[in-house]
VMD Tcl script that draws the C-alpha trace (Angstrom):
set ca {
  {136.86 66.76 13.76}
  {140.01 68.75 12.84}
  {143.36 67.60 14.32}
  {144.40 70.62 16.30}
  {147.72 70.02 18.01}
  {148.04 70.50 21.76}
  {151.50 72.04 22.06}
  {153.70 71.24 25.13}
  {153.43 74.79 26.54}
  {149.68 74.81 26.09}
  {149.46 71.47 27.76}
  {151.36 72.96 30.65}
  {148.85 75.59 31.03}
  {145.97 73.09 31.48}
  {148.12 70.90 33.77}
  {148.54 73.94 36.04}
  {144.97 74.86 35.80}
  {143.47 71.56 36.77}
  {145.96 71.05 39.53}
  {145.22 74.42 41.12}
  {141.49 73.88 40.89}
  {141.10 70.25 41.52}
  {144.39 68.97 42.88}
  {144.71 66.54 39.96}
  {148.07 65.91 38.63}
  {147.96 65.29 34.90}
  {151.07 63.34 33.75}
  {152.69 63.81 30.27}
  {150.92 60.50 29.38}
  {147.57 62.43 29.66}
  {148.34 64.93 26.86}
  {146.45 63.03 24.14}
  {143.50 62.60 26.51}
  {143.51 66.37 27.15}
  {143.80 67.21 23.50}
  {141.03 64.62 22.58}
  {138.46 65.97 25.13}
  {139.02 69.68 24.61}
  {139.22 69.75 20.84}
  {135.42 69.57 20.58}
  {135.31 72.84 22.52}
  {137.67 74.64 20.22}
  {135.52 73.40 17.23}
  {132.36 74.63 19.12}
  {133.82 78.15 19.62}
  {135.58 78.29 16.21}
  {139.02 78.58 17.78}
  {142.21 77.59 16.08}
  {144.53 76.85 18.92}
  {144.51 75.63 22.49}
  {146.11 78.98 23.54}
  {142.99 80.77 22.34}
  {140.71 78.31 24.35}
  {142.88 78.67 27.40}
  {142.28 82.42 27.22}
  {138.55 81.83 26.80}
  {138.41 79.53 29.78}
  {140.28 81.95 32.06}
  {137.67 84.71 31.14}
  {134.46 82.82 31.26}
  {133.50 80.83 34.42}
  {130.82 78.78 32.66}
  {133.39 77.48 29.99}
  {135.80 76.97 32.77}
  {133.26 74.59 34.44}
  {132.86 72.78 31.04}
  {136.55 72.30 30.75}
  {136.79 70.97 34.31}
  {133.84 68.49 33.61}
  {135.66 67.24 30.36}
  {139.00 66.78 32.27}
  {137.65 65.05 35.36}
  {135.27 62.48 34.00}
  {136.39 59.12 35.26}
  {135.17 55.56 34.36}
  {133.20 53.81 36.89}
  {130.58 51.00 37.19}
  {128.13 49.22 39.57}
  {129.64 47.27 42.50}
  {133.25 48.05 41.53}
  {135.63 46.06 43.81}
  {132.77 43.85 45.09}
  {134.58 42.71 48.24}
  {133.95 46.22 49.75}
  {130.17 45.77 49.17}
  {130.44 42.26 50.66}
  {132.07 43.63 53.77}
  {129.40 46.39 53.91}
  {126.56 43.69 53.55}
  {127.99 41.14 55.88}
  {129.81 43.18 58.71}
  {129.34 46.90 58.60}
  {125.59 47.25 58.03}
  {124.54 44.37 60.41}
  {126.54 45.95 63.13}
  {124.64 49.15 62.70}
  {121.39 47.20 62.52}
  {122.01 45.79 65.91}
  {122.96 49.18 67.36}
  {119.73 50.59 65.94}
  {117.59 47.84 67.65}
  {119.06 48.68 71.04}
  {117.68 52.20 71.05}
  {117.03 55.31 68.97}
  {119.88 56.46 66.69}
  {120.43 58.97 64.00}
  {119.91 57.80 60.28}
  {123.08 56.01 58.87}
  {124.74 58.41 56.57}
  {127.09 57.20 53.68}
  {129.09 59.44 51.50}
  {130.25 58.36 48.07}
  {132.86 61.16 47.79}
  {133.83 60.66 44.21}
  {130.61 59.31 42.79}
  {131.07 60.27 39.08}
  {127.90 59.11 37.27}
  {126.34 57.65 40.29}
  {126.95 53.91 40.01}
  {128.82 53.69 43.35}
  {126.13 55.68 45.22}
  {123.31 53.61 43.90}
  {125.25 50.34 44.56}
  {125.64 51.52 48.22}
  {121.91 52.24 48.39}
  {120.91 48.90 47.08}
  {122.94 47.15 49.84}
  {121.52 49.46 52.45}
  {117.98 48.81 51.36}
  {118.59 45.00 51.32}
  {120.17 44.90 54.79}
  {118.43 47.70 56.60}
  {115.05 48.13 54.97}
  {113.68 51.28 53.41}
  {114.30 53.64 56.23}
  {117.01 54.92 58.60}
  {119.68 55.65 56.14}
  {120.69 57.89 53.37}
  {123.53 58.20 50.72}
  {125.18 61.36 49.48}
  {127.08 61.12 46.14}
  {129.41 64.06 45.35}
  {131.78 64.98 42.42}
  {133.60 67.96 41.04}
  {132.01 67.30 37.73}
  {128.69 69.30 37.47}
  {127.38 67.73 34.18}
  {128.11 64.13 35.34}
  {126.13 64.76 38.42}
  {123.09 65.77 36.49}
  {123.27 62.43 34.66}
  {123.59 60.68 38.12}
  {120.45 62.22 39.36}
  {118.44 60.68 36.55}
  {119.55 57.24 37.55}
  {119.29 56.12 33.92}
  {121.92 53.96 32.55}
  {122.68 51.95 29.39}
  {121.96 48.12 29.69}
  {125.52 47.54 28.80}
  {126.45 48.86 32.29}
  {124.58 46.31 34.23}
  {127.56 43.84 34.64}
  {128.38 43.64 38.23}
  {125.03 44.16 39.66}
  {123.91 41.01 41.58}
  {120.99 39.26 39.79}
  {118.71 39.62 42.88}
  {119.47 43.38 43.06}
  {118.96 43.77 39.21}
  {115.45 42.31 39.42}
  {114.59 44.21 42.60}
  {115.94 47.66 42.05}
  {116.36 48.11 38.24}
  {113.61 48.67 35.70}
  {114.06 47.73 32.15}
  {113.41 50.43 29.67}
  {110.92 49.95 26.76}
  {109.94 52.20 23.76}
  {112.15 55.11 23.55}
  {114.05 53.84 26.60}
  {114.79 50.47 25.06}
  {118.39 49.55 25.84}
  {118.32 51.40 29.16}
  {117.66 50.71 32.75}
  {116.28 52.88 35.48}
  {117.20 52.71 39.17}
  {113.89 52.22 41.00}
  {112.39 55.24 42.75}
  {112.65 53.44 46.10}
  {116.47 53.73 45.82}
  {116.77 56.99 43.88}
  {114.75 58.77 46.52}
  {117.32 57.92 49.38}
  {120.29 59.11 47.27}
  {121.25 62.87 46.91}
  {123.97 64.32 44.72}
  {126.01 67.58 45.32}
  {128.93 69.19 43.62}
  {131.98 69.02 45.94}
  {135.50 69.94 45.19}
  {137.56 67.71 47.52}
  {140.55 69.98 47.01}
  {138.85 73.08 48.38}
  {136.93 74.05 51.49}
  {134.02 71.51 51.94}
  {130.43 72.78 51.92}
  {128.22 71.63 54.83}
  {127.74 68.05 53.91}
  {127.22 66.91 57.46}
  {128.96 64.10 59.16}
  {129.07 60.46 58.03}
  {129.23 56.91 59.40}
  {130.69 55.47 56.15}
  {132.80 57.11 53.56}
  {133.80 55.71 50.22}
  {136.67 57.67 48.77}
  {137.82 55.31 46.00}
  {139.63 55.75 42.81}
  {140.44 59.32 43.17}
  {143.54 59.58 45.43}
  {145.62 58.11 42.41}
  {145.21 61.42 40.62}
  {146.62 63.44 43.44}
  {150.35 64.03 44.61}
  {151.24 63.27 48.21}
  {150.72 66.81 49.49}
  {147.32 66.92 47.97}
  {146.43 63.51 49.16}
  {147.11 64.60 52.79}
  {145.11 67.63 52.60}
  {142.09 65.82 51.02}
  {142.35 62.97 53.54}
  {142.50 65.32 56.47}
  {139.59 67.37 55.19}
  {137.37 64.34 54.42}
  {138.13 62.43 57.74}
  {136.82 65.49 59.73}
  {133.46 64.49 58.25}
  {133.66 60.91 59.44}
  {132.10 60.00 62.87}
  {134.10 58.19 65.58}
  {133.90 54.45 64.79}
  {132.99 55.27 61.29}
  {134.32 53.25 58.24}
  {136.53 54.61 55.50}
  {137.01 52.83 52.15}
  {139.69 53.53 49.44}
  {140.34 51.65 46.36}
  {142.49 48.51 46.38}
  {144.85 50.29 43.92}
  {145.26 53.12 46.50}
  {147.20 53.48 49.80}
  {147.25 55.63 52.77}
  {151.11 55.03 53.26}
  {152.83 58.23 54.23}
  {149.55 59.95 55.00}
  {148.72 60.96 58.68}
  {145.42 59.81 59.96}
  {143.54 58.41 62.95}
  {142.32 55.20 61.22}
  {142.85 51.53 62.00}
  {143.07 49.08 59.10}
  {140.21 46.56 59.19}
  {140.63 44.87 55.82}
  {142.50 45.58 52.43}
  {141.70 49.21 51.62}
  {139.23 49.46 54.54}
  {139.83 51.50 57.64}
  {137.96 52.43 60.75}
  {138.11 55.77 62.83}
  {139.18 55.31 66.29}
  {136.87 56.09 68.99}
  {138.44 58.48 71.46}
  {137.45 57.80 75.08}
}
mol new
graphics top color blue
foreach p $ca { graphics top sphere $p radius 0.5 }
foreach p [lrange $ca 0 end-1] q [lrange $ca 1 end] { graphics top cylinder $p $q radius 0.2 }
display resetview
């Protein structure tokens, strides 16, 4: 692949573009990443400079989505930050289970709001199935990256990505591929059928995703500046039911952000019930 230089003024164009569209702040340290991820598109279109590619992106919505997908792909894995899943298993879901036993209730709804390739959403679904059984709950995974959501819907992963999945869950919810699927694992249909995926830009007006009892918004706030964080948090929390649980990453903080949440555990909050 040719080494096409991303010049400072060209990088500034893409910085501004991704910030306006997705709220993501690309620091100068990300210049090499942007150059590496977009060079393949220059080659694909036979372009000689990033300025030419920027003009193409601005004129073709389909190519703009390709660029957004390339610049918003984030690394994720199953049961990332396991203490959150332990809290979900040992406290949050049993509490809901008791509530459900006391009388009719709506299905428990969980939102993995920055689900990337789906590992977090399927991890949530495995825990729900284990604690609550096969009915009475559903998980929505969302991301701004359209192509990565297509991968998430398949529920098909490389075997190298199984680290972190509890052994009991691995046996119960993951199918080992054979033949042409050797070296891959497929999330069992019993779990896949309870997880939906939807393209959502958290930095824009939210589509009708409904309301949720639990929201995981992890490893995304770190890419936003403070003003954008406030807008995103305010927008997302409108979808959290009173008494609902809100999870952020251990590397993130809500310090300086206005909200109506009470801290329950490190990086775990709960929405107050107004009486």
